GUGURO-615838 format. One record per residue (C-alpha): residue in one letter; x, y, z. Coordinates in steps of 0.1 Angstrom, whole numbers, padded with zeros to 4 digits, always signed. Example, Ala and Ser with C-alpha at 12.3 -4.5 7.8 and 13.67 -1.06 7.14 Angstrom:
2
A+0123-0045+0078/S+0137-0011+0071/
REM end
This chain:
744
M+0311-0903+0557/T+0296-0896+0591/R+0303-0860+0601/I+0307-0854+0638/F+0304-0817+0647/T+0322-0808+0679/L+0326-0776+0698/I+0359-0761+0689/I+0376-0733+0707/C+0400-0705+0701/L+0431-0697+0722/V+0423-0684+0756/L+0440-0652+0767/F+0456-0650+0802/F+0466-0618+0819/S+0492-0616+0846/S+0481-0581+0857/N+0453-0574+0881/A+0435-0551+0856/Q+0400-0563+0849/P+0375-0547+0825/P+0344-0529+0837/N+0318-0553+0851/Y+0292-0545+0824/A+0272-0564+0798/F+0268-0547+0764/Q+0238-0544+0741/A+0233-0527+0708/E+0198-0518+0695/S+0180-0493+0674/G+0159-0467+0691/T+0152-0430+0691/Y+0175-0400+0696/T+0156-0373+0715/P+0175-0340+0713/L+0180-0323+0747/V+0159-0292+0751/G+0164-0266+0778/G+0195-0281+0793/T+0222-0264+0812/V+0253-0254+0792/A+0284-0273+0804/V+0307-0243+0805/I+0341-0251+0792/T+0364-0235+0817/S+0397-0249+0804/G+0408-0250+0768/D+0386-0242+0739/F+0357-0257+0719/D+0382-0280+0702/D+0401-0297+0731/G+0386-0280+0762/F+0366-0295+0791/S+0340-0288+0817/N+0345-0302+0852/A+0323-0314+0881/L+0289-0314+0864/P+0263-0325+0889/I+0246-0358+0880/G+0217-0351+0903/F+0217-0384+0920/T+0242-0411+0932/F+0253-0432+0902/T+0271-0464+0909/Y+0297-0474+0883/N+0317-0505+0887/G+0310-0507+0924/T+0319-0470+0931/N+0294-0442+0938/Y+0297-0410+0918/T+0277-0377+0919/T+0296-0356+0894/I+0309-0361+0859/S+0333-0341+0837/A+0330-0337+0800/S+0356-0332+0773/A+0349-0314+0740/N+0365-0344+0723/G+0335-0367+0731/W+0344-0385+0764/T+0337-0381+0801/A+0354-0388+0834/L+0333-0399+0864/G+0338-0382+0898/T+0370-0365+0889/N+0381-0333+0873/I+0398-0336+0839/T+0433-0326+0843/V+0448-0336+0810/T+0431-0330+0777/T+0443-0343+0743/S+0430-0349+0709/T+0448-0382+0708/T+0423-0411+0711/N+0434-0435+0739/L+0412-0455+0762/T+0442-0469+0782/S+0458-0436+0792/A+0462-0433+0830/A+0447-0398+0834/N+0410-0389+0839/R+0396-0424+0848/P+0372-0439+0847/K+0362-0428+0812/L+0329-0431+0794/A+0336-0425+0757/P+0306-0423+0734/L+0328-0409+0706/Y+0364-0402+0716/E+0378-0383+0687/D+0393-0349+0678/I+0359-0335+0673/H+0351-0298+0675/L+0321-0280+0691/V+0307-0251+0671/S+0300-0233+0703/N+0299-0239+0740/S+0261-0240+0738/N+0263-0273+0720/L+0276-0291+0752/T+0246-0293+0776/Y+0232-0315+0803/V+0200-0321+0822/T+0186-0344+0849/T+0150-0355+0844/G+0125-0379+0861/V+0114-0386+0896/V+0135-0397+0926/G+0146-0433+0922/S+0144-0434+0885/R+0160-0402+0873/V+0180-0399+0841/F+0211-0377+0836/T+0217-0367+0799/L+0249-0351+0787/Q+0247-0340+0750/W+0273-0330+0724/A+0251-0314+0696/N+0260-0307+0660/C+0297-0316+0663/L+0323-0313+0636/W+0340-0346+0631/D+0377-0334+0632/F+0387-0298+0639/A+0392-0290+0602/A+0356-0300+0592/T+0332-0273+0582/T+0297-0288+0586/P+0283-0307+0617/S+0281-0344+0611/I+0271-0360+0644/S+0252-0354+0677/F+0253-0379+0706/Q+0244-0383+0743/V+0255-0401+0774/K+0226-0412+0796/L+0230-0424+0832/Y+0200-0442+0848/E+0194-0439+0886/G+0187-0472+0903/T+0197-0495+0875/N+0230-0478+0869/V+0227-0485+0832/I+0247-0464+0808/E+0235-0455+0772/F+0253-0439+0743/V+0227-0426+0718/Y+0235-0411+0684/Q+0220-0389+0656/Q+0237-0382+0622/E+0238-0346+0610/S+0242-0333+0574/G+0280-0330+0573/S+0304-0358+0565/V+0332-0375+0585/E+0366-0359+0582/L+0398-0377+0593/N+0423-0349+0586/S+0442-0350+0619/S+0435-0384+0634/G+0430-0420+0624/G+0394-0423+0638/A+0374-0426+0670/A+0371-0450+0700/I+0339-0460+0717/G+0339-0477+0750/I+0342-0476+0788/T+0371-0480+0813/T+0378-0488+0849/T+0400-0467+0872/A+0429-0491+0865/T+0451-0487+0835/G+0466-0508+0808/S+0454-0538+0788/G+0422-0554+0802/S+0410-0522+0819/F+0385-0513+0793/L+0357-0525+0770/S+0362-0513+0734/L+0337-0515+0705/S+0351-0529+0673/D+0331-0505+0651/A+0301-0482+0650/G+0277-0506+0633/T+0245-0522+0645/N+0262-0551+0662/P+0298-0544+0671/S+0319-0568+0690/V+0333-0559+0724/S+0369-0565+0735/S+0388-0560+0767/T+0422-0566+0750/V+0419-0550+0716/E+0415-0512+0717/T+0399-0500+0685/L+0409-0464+0678/N+0402-0460+0641/I+0364-0459+0638/G+0356-0436+0609/V+0320-0443+0602/R+0292-0426+0621/P+0267-0446+0641/A+0232-0446+0626/T+0206-0422+0638/G+0188-0438+0668/Q+0217-0463+0674/I+0219-0471+0711/Y+0249-0487+0728/R+0238-0499+0762/W+0261-0509+0791/I+0244-0528+0819/P+0262-0535+0852/Y+0264-0571+0864/C+0249-0577+0898/A+0274-0581+0927/A+0279-0616+0941/S+0303-0627+0969/A+0306-0647+1001/T+0317-0638+1036/N+0335-0670+1046/T+0357-0687+1020/T+0383-0703+1043/G+0383-0740+1034/E+0354-0736+1010/K+0366-0721+0978/I+0370-0727+0940/S+0406-0738+0933/N+0403-0745+0896/F+0378-0739+0868/T+0383-0755+0834/Y+0360-0750+0805/N+0369-0750+0768/T+0403-0733+0767/I+0398-0718+0802/N+0420-0736+0828/N+0423-0712+0857/N+0438-0719+0891/S+0431-0696+0920/V+0445-0695+0956/S+0428-0663+0966/T+0402-0666+0994/A+0383-0635+0983/G+0345-0640+0982/Y+0344-0627+0946/E+0371-0630+0920/N+0367-0613+0886/F+0384-0633+0859/S+0364-0617+0831/N+0397-0610+0812/T+0400-0648+0810/S+0379-0657+0780/T+0372-0684+0755/T+0354-0685+0722/V+0326-0711+0718/Y+0314-0720+0683/L+0279-0734+0679/L+0265-0758+0653/P+0238-0745+0662/T+0236-0761+0697/S+0267-0774+0714/T+0276-0791+0746/L+0310-0788+0762/P+0324-0804+0794/F+0336-0784+0823/S+0353-0793+0856/T+0359-0774+0888/T+0380-0783+0918/I+0366-0772+0952/S+0379-0772+0987/S+0354-0779+1014/F+0353-0786+1052/V+0318-0799+1050/P+0301-0822+1025/T+0271-0799+1019/D+0283-0777+0991/E+0267-0770+0958/V+0281-0757+0925/K+0259-0735+0902/I+0270-0720+0868/F+0252-0692+0851/I+0256-0676+0816/D+0241-0642+0806/F+0228-0653+0772/N+0208-0622+0764/H+0235-0597+0776/D+0211-0579+0800/G+0235-0579+0830/D+0218-0606+0850/F+0215-0644+0850/N+0178-0646+0859/D+0163-0653+0824/A+0151-0688+0814/S+0179-0712+0806/E+0206-0689+0820/T+0213-0714+0849/V+0233-0739+0828/Y+0244-0762+0856/T+0234-0772+0891/S+0253-0800+0909/T+0233-0829+0923/G+0236-0840+0959/P+0258-0825+0986/L+0295-0821+0976/A+0327-0823+0995/S+0362-0815+0984/G+0372-0827+0950/T+0365-0822+0913/V+0331-0816+0899/T+0324-0824+0863/G+0295-0818+0840/N+0284-0804+0807/I+0274-0769+0796/T+0250-0767+0767/I+0248-0735+0747/P+0214-0731+0730/A+0210-0720+0694/L+0213-0683+0687/S+0180-0665+0690/S+0165-0632+0703/T+0173-0644+0739/V+0206-0661+0731/L+0229-0635+0715/S+0263-0639+0698/G+0293-0621+0712/R+0311-0616+0745/T+0291-0623+0776/R+0296-0633+0813/L+0299-0668+0828/R+0295-0670+0866/I+0303-0700+0888/R+0291-0701+0924/L+0302-0724+0952/H+0280-0722+0983/D+0273-0743+1014/T+0237-0754+1013/G+0237-0760+1051/N+0251-0727+1062/G+0232-0697+1051/P+0224-0710+1015/N+0223-0686+0985/A+0217-0704+0953/T+0210-0673+0932/S+0235-0656+0908/C+0236-0624+0928/G+0241-0614+0964/T+0262-0627+0992/S+0263-0662+1007/T+0276-0671+1041/T+0302-0696+1029/G+0316-0703+0994/Q+0331-0683+0966/V+0320-0667+0932/E+0341-0663+0901/D+0333-0646+0868/Y+0347-0654+0833/S+0340-0642+0798/I+0329-0663+0769/D+0324-0653+0732/I+0296-0672+0716/Q+0298-0675+0678/T+0281-0695+0651/C+0303-0720+0635/V+0303-0719+0597/E+0314-0747+0574/A+0339-0738+0548/N+0324-0725+0516/I+0345-0719+0485/T+0330-0688+0469/S+0356-0687+0442/Q+0376-0717+0431/P+0413-0714+0421/A+0413-0703+0384/N+0436-0716+0356/T+0465-0692+0355/T+0490-0682+0329/I+0525-0670+0337/C+0553-0660+0314/N+0585-0680+0314/S+0606-0667+0343/G+0577-0645+0354/T+0556-0642+0385/G+0519-0648+0391/S+0494-0659+0416/I+0465-0683+0421/T+0437-0673+0446/I+0409-0690+0463/A+0380-0672+0481/T+0365-0689+0511/T+0342-0683+0540/G+0340-0703+0572/T+0351-0705+0608/N+0388-0707+0617/L+0398-0719+0583/T+0433-0730+0574/H+0446-0733+0539/Q+0474-0755+0525/W+0483-0753+0488/Q+0492-0786+0470/I+0508-0793+0437/S+0504-0821+0411/T+0531-0826+0385/N+0514-0856+0369/G+0482-0842+0356/G+0462-0845+0388/G+0472-0881+0395/S+0486-0872+0429/F+0491-0840+0450/T+0517-0831+0476/D+0519-0801+0500/I+0539-0771+0489/A+0564-0754+0513/N+0574-0718+0511/S+0605-0714+0490/S+0621-0691+0464/T+0595-0703+0440/Y+0564-0705+0462/A+0551-0680+0488/G+0518-0679+0507/V+0514-0717+0508/S+0491-0715+0538/T+0471-0684+0527/R+0443-0679+0502/T+0468-0667+0476/L+0497-0687+0463/T+0524-0666+0447/I+0546-0683+0421/T+0580-0666+0413/G+0603-0676+0384/A+0580-0700+0367/T+0598-0723+0343/L+0586-0741+0311/A+0590-0773+0330/M+0561-0762+0353/N+0537-0760+0323/N+0505-0779+0331/Y+0513-0783+0368/Q+0481-0783+0388/Y+0474-0765+0421/R+0447-0770+0447/V+0440-0760+0483/V+0433-0783+0513/I+0410-0766+0537/N+0404-0774+0573/G+0384-0755+0599/T+0364-0756+0631/C+0333-0768+0614/T+0347-0781+0581/P+0351-0818+0572/A+0388-0827+0574/N+0410-0820+0544/T+0383-0805+0522/T+0398-0799+0488/S+0392-0772+0462/A+0392-0777+0425/A+0426-0777+0408/A+0439-0748+0388/I+0461-0756+0358/L+0493-0735+0353/T+0503-0725+0318/V+0538-0713+0314/N+0542-0694+0281/T+0572-0685+0259/P+0573-0648+0250/A+0566-0638+0214/A+0593-0630+0189/I+0588-0616+0154/T+0600-0642+0128/T+0585-0625+0098/N+0581-0588+0092/P+0556-0574+0068/V+0572-0560+0036/D+0564-0528+0017/G+0538-0532-0010/N+0523-0512-0038/R+0490-0516-0055/C+0468-0498-0080/A+0438-0481-0066/G+0408-0504-0064/T+0428-0536-0060/S+0437-0556-0029/I+0469-0562-0010/S+0479-0584+0019/F+0505-0579+0046/T+0518-0609+0066/S+0537-0611+0098/A+0546-0641+0119/A+0558-0646+0155/S+0571-0675+0176/G+0560-0681+0212/S+0531-0697+0229/S+0501-0692+0207/P+0506-0655+0200/S+0476-0634+0191/Y+0479-0607+0165/Q+0466-0572+0162/W+0474-0551+0132/Q+0478-0513+0135/V+0479-0484+0111/S+0498-0451+0111/T+0485-0423+0090/D+0511-0398+0101/G+0543-0413+0089/G+0548-0437+0119/F+0544-0412+0148/N+0511-0427+0160/Y+0495-0461+0155/T+0459-0472+0161/N+0444-0507+0162/L+0425-0519+0131/S+0392-0533+0141/G+0389-0570+0133/A+0425-0573+0120/T+0436-0601+0143/S+0451-0627+0121/A+0487-0632+0109/T+0477-0618+0074/H+0459-0586+0070/T+0442-0579+0037/L+0431-0545+0024/S+0405-0547-0003/N+0397-0520-0029/V+0425-0497-0018/S+0421-0460-0023/M+0445-0432-0028/G+0437-0421+0007/L+0457-0451+0020/N+0488-0441+0001/G+0518-0438+0024/N+0501-0456+0054/R+0522-0478+0075/Y+0510-0511+0087/R+0525-0532+0116/C+0515-0562+0136/V+0516-0565+0174/A+0520-0601+0186/T+0509-0609+0221/V+0515-0639+0243/L+0492-0641+0274/S+0511-0630+0305/C+0543-0624+0285/G+0534-0591+0269/S+0536-0579+0233/I+0562-0574+0206/T+0558-0552+0175/S+0569-0560+0140/A+0586-0535+0117/P+0562-0514+0097/A+0554-0519+0060/I+0546-0489+0038/L+0517-0491+0014/T+0521-0472-0019/V+0488-0468-0039/Y+0491-0458-0076/A+0463-0438-0092/L+0447-0454-0122/P+0457-0440-0155/V+0435-0413-0170/V+0425-0427-0204/T+0410-0406-0231/I+0397-0416-0266/S+0392-0396-0298/V+0384-0400-0335/A+0401-0382-0364/P+0400-0369-0390/I+0363-0376-0392/D+0338-0392-0368/Q+0313-0403-0395/L+0319-0429-0422/K+0305-0442-0454/P+0318-0468-0478/G+0352-0459-0491/I+0361-0435-0462/T+0383-0444-0432/T+0393-0427-0399/Y+0414-0434-0368/V+0403-0439-0333/T+0431-0429-0309/A+0438-0434-0272/G+0456-0411-0247/S+0468-0420-0212/V+0485-0403-0182/P+0509-0418-0171/S+0524-0433-0202/P+0507-0465-0214/V+0526-0497-0221/N+0497-0518-0233/Y+0463-0513-0251/V+0433-0536-0254/W+0407-0522-0279/K+0371-0532-0280/F+0345-0527-0307/N+0310-0531-0297/N+0322-0548-0265/T+0343-0573-0284/I+0381-0573-0282/I+0397-0563-0315/Q+0423-0590-0319/G+0459-0578-0325/A+0450-0542-0318/N+0478-0533-0293/T+0486-0498-0306/R+0477-0463-0298/S+0452-0460-0327/V+0429-0483-0347/L+0416-0478-0382/A+0379-0476-0387/D+0360-0480-0420/V+0324-0486-0429/N+0326-0520-0411/G+0337-0501-0379/I+0307-0480-0374/G+0298-0485-0337/K+0312-0481-0301/Y+0349-0481-0292/N+0367-0482-0259/V+0403-0490-0249/T+0418-0504-0217/V+0453-0490-0210/T+0479-0505-0187/D+0504-0478-0176/I+0540-0480-0165/N+0529-0488-0129/G+0509-0518-0141/C+0476-0501-0134/S+0448-0504-0158/N+0418-0482-0166/T+0392-0481-0194/S+0382-0452-0215/P+0346-0441-0219/D+0328-0454-0250/L+0332-0435-0282/D+0307-0437-0311/V+0319-0438-0347/K+0287-0430-0367/A+0275-0435-0402/L+0276-0406-0427/S+0242-0405-0445/S+0242-0407-0483/D+0216-0413-0510/K+0241-0431-0532/L+0240-0468-0537/F+0275-0482-0531/I+0286-0513-0552/Y+0321-0526-0548/P+0343-0538-0562/N+0331-0526-0595/P+0339-0540-0620/N+0342-0575-0604/N+0342-0612-0613/G+0306-0616-0600/Q+0314-0613-0563/F+0304-0579-0549/T+0289-0560-0520/V+0260-0536-0521/R+0255-0510-0493/W+0228-0484-0490/Y+0224-0460-0461/S+0193-0466-0439/Y+0183-0441-0413/W+0168-0468-0393/I+0193-0495-0383/F+0168-0523-0386/E+0153-0523-0421/K+0141-0548-0447/F+0158-0544-0481/V+0148-0562-0513/V+0177-0562-0538/T+0169-0572-0574/I+0197-0577-0601/T+0185-0575-0637/S+0203-0578-0670/A+0205-0552-0698/S+0175-0569-0714/G+0156-0564-0681/S+0156-0601-0670/V+0159-0607-0633/V+0191-0626-0627/A+0191-0625-0588/K+0169-0613-0560/K+0175-0613-0522/V+0159-0600-0491/F+0182-0585-0463/N+0172-0577-0427/T+0197-0550-0418/N+0213-0542-0383/N+0234-0512-0391/N+0233-0481-0412/Y+0254-0495-0441/Y+0245-0531-0439/P+0267-0552-0463/M+0245-0571-0488/Q+0268-0596-0505/F+0263-0614-0539/D+0281-0641-0557/L+0271-0641-0594/R+0302-0656-0610/G+0280-0677-0633/L+0267-0647-0652/A+0281-0635-0685/T+0302-0605-0688/G+0281-0574-0690/I+0265-0545-0672/Y+0237-0553-0648/M+0213-0531-0630/V+0210-0532-0591/H+0177-0522-0576/V+0173-0518-0538/F+0139-0513-0523/D+0132-0504-0486/E+0100-0522-0477/Y+0095-0501-0445/T+0099-0467-0460/G+0090-0474-0496/T+0122-0457-0509/E+0145-0472-0535/A+0179-0468-0552/V+0193-0480-0585/G+0229-0486-0596/K+0250-0505-0622/V+0275-0533-0617/F+0300-0545-0643/I+0308-0582-0643/Q+0336-0594-0664/R+0350-0629-0670/
REM end
């Protein structure tokens, strides 16, 4: 697409009154504040150091302001002056347009307070022809209620050039705005009302200047060394305008008709804003009346704001050939901004003169025949729209209110919100209604969103002075959510210490999120549980410290808020205390028994016995019987009336030592068991069975693994009789002998 950049304009302001602003150019620059030393105290003769004033201070030379000569100046403690007149009305109220005490020069018109009269001084310095008058307010309190000086400032008047300067220095205190809304900085004419002043927009390094907007709320101090300079425009006129005058001048939004025959007409309150990209050309036309065909039209623009039109390129148009009555057309080119072409308000001057009758083709001075008119133009750089923040996807609760915002920069931008109800297939403009507000602003407000609007898309169409037509933003998707409602409450639960428990809650609504909370004080206060963000919350290895805690779940739907479930109470049972004992004896040998008995608090309902880590099948009673085969370790797992289980410590049933050889049953049918106590559990026994005649009828070797290892024999083939049993310990060399009676 070919992009054609054109010079666009803002609305021109017309004024029906005769009031015109001071005939001055404005410059802002950084320089040096030089404190006044040895000046004369401007004695406050009326009022006090807060709202008083000092009248008729001698300037020391003739100072020309806006075409009028002055030799005296009066100073108000509130940071302003009046040229050539005594101050008759003093007030702390900031107002450049008030009728009294004009013309005003106001470096800092505010309800400031002088610490003492000696802080208001003046002096005239220099040689005749180039003298400088300086009036200084030193160490001022910004607002009468302040306690520490925050600003010093000066007004300087220059002989010959008639330039005015406001110069500033920050002090250690801060700005206070206790009794007023801020300060004004500017200059006025002797006239009153709108258009009779030039007012700065702020106290920055490059404030704008307005003759129609009076800024009265400056609350930030100018920087140290900040200079605001006012430079008078040179006078221009003509002595004979009858029949040779400018009847109309049209440029940008200026279209001004004039019937006056004055040699000079000040239309500087008639202004237009010109936007650059970065150089722009704009047509103009002027209608002239002339008795003779020897006229010339010249147009000048003060690009560098220095109060003249003599710098390079400041003559922007010169007609060609002699002119007679009629309309002159041409183009005015505004160069790119630079150190010599500044942005902001400046002066355009058009001159009609007769080249054959006392010609004067310069921007200043008087010509014999013709007319001069001054206008104001505001030169600004034109900036294409830039979307610094696209509309973001937005969620609104059903029937709720929300907004979608775009952030943009650019010159003279307009915004129009559009809607798509078909997934971005097409968009239409939105009109303000009960549902939508701000459709032509950067923020679209949606009121009473409905579920039917879910997934609607919204974008902005942007137009502007330097922006391609109908530039569109990205689209934001609207999500309309249904509020959460608890459908499942968690239920009370009980668990034994050391086990796990889960609580579950459920909520309806648009994708609710969950957050579990716990109360440890009976439900008075709840705190979030870290990481507990699912519908089910599981507690592992619960301890007695959790007993009585309450657990609830907060379900949240984005933009719709939260709803909380009923709480569930956790009961944690302590594990039973299990004891184990042996009685009547804790040591056994063949033929002797004892009981191993369990105890439990609270009462048990089930027992599981283990012997040497192996479950004793069928042993579900409080006690188990132990004989010589039960020498070893016992423990018992008890389940109590709460269903909680715990295991006792191990208990050892030991072997009772004996030198006796145990043979049983005896007598027998040839099947019998031999046991002999061994101190060492792991031994090697050799058992020999001999008959009465001494013959060996059986011999076995046994590797033992307990104190009374059972050594079993089956000699049912032997004849009835008494046999000798001989046991030999190969490790210790000891032995034992006994008899066994076999009968058939």
